[in-house]
N, C-alpha and C positions, 0 to 999 in steps of 0.2 A: 199577244202571241209573238212578240218581237224576238224571242229566242228560237223560233222554229225557222228553218231554212226550207221553205215550200218548193223552191226550185229543185233543191237536192232531193226532197221527198218525191217530187214528180219524176226526176231522173231515175230514181230507184224503181218507182212504179213502172216506168217504160222499159227498164232492163229486165225486171223480174217478171212482171205481169204480162207485158206486151211482147217481151222477147226481142226488143230492138237491138240492132247491131251496135258495136262500140262507136262506129263512125256516126250513126244516126244520133246516139246519145250525145256525143260531143257537139254535133251540129245544133241540136235542140237546145243544149245547155248554153251554147254560145249565143244563139238566138234570144234566149230568155234573158241572158245576162245583158244583152244590148237593150232590151225593153226595160229591164230593171234600172240600168244606168240612165236611160232617158227619163224614166219616171222620177228617179232621185233628183236628177238635175232640174226637173220641173216641179219638185215638191209634191209628188203624188205617191201614195202608197200602192204597192202592187195589188192589194186586195180591194182597192177602191177605184181602180181605173175604169173609166167609163168607155162607152162605144166612141164618144166624141174624142176622148183622149187617144184611143187606138187609131182613129182616123188621122189625128194630128201626127201621131208617131209614123204612120205610113207615109204621110206627106213629107215628113222630115227625111224618111228613108229614100224617098223619091229623088232627093238631091244627091244621094250616093250612087256610084256606079256599080249596081247589082244586076246580075242577070235575072231574067224572068223566073228561072227555076229557083234561084235564091230567094226571090220575093215570095214565091208560092210556099216555099219551105218555111219562111218566117211566119207567114200567116198560119200555116198548119201547126207549127210549134206553139204559137200563142193560143190558137183555137183548142188544141189538145190540153194545154196547161190550164186554161180556164174551165174546160169540161171536167178535169180532174179536181179542181178547187170546188166546183159545184157538187160533184159526186161525193167528195169528202166532207162537205158541209162548211167549207171555209167561206164561201160566198153564197 
């Protein structure tokens, strides 16, 4: 499935099905791109990220100066994305 852009598919789902605002879509996309970049840097495929990997990512994020609201949104973005992947049968 290397030709599919699952983040883009999720963003389309958020826009069309969930009716999220453009700002929310942009924020979620940025959040998931950050996770994707971290996964690539660590040699992990987005579809095979484990809970342990996500904990390590969150620990890495802890070194950045992010507000608590930003951290909560990051977690919400990732949670929604993986729920979408489960619903669509990708994981």
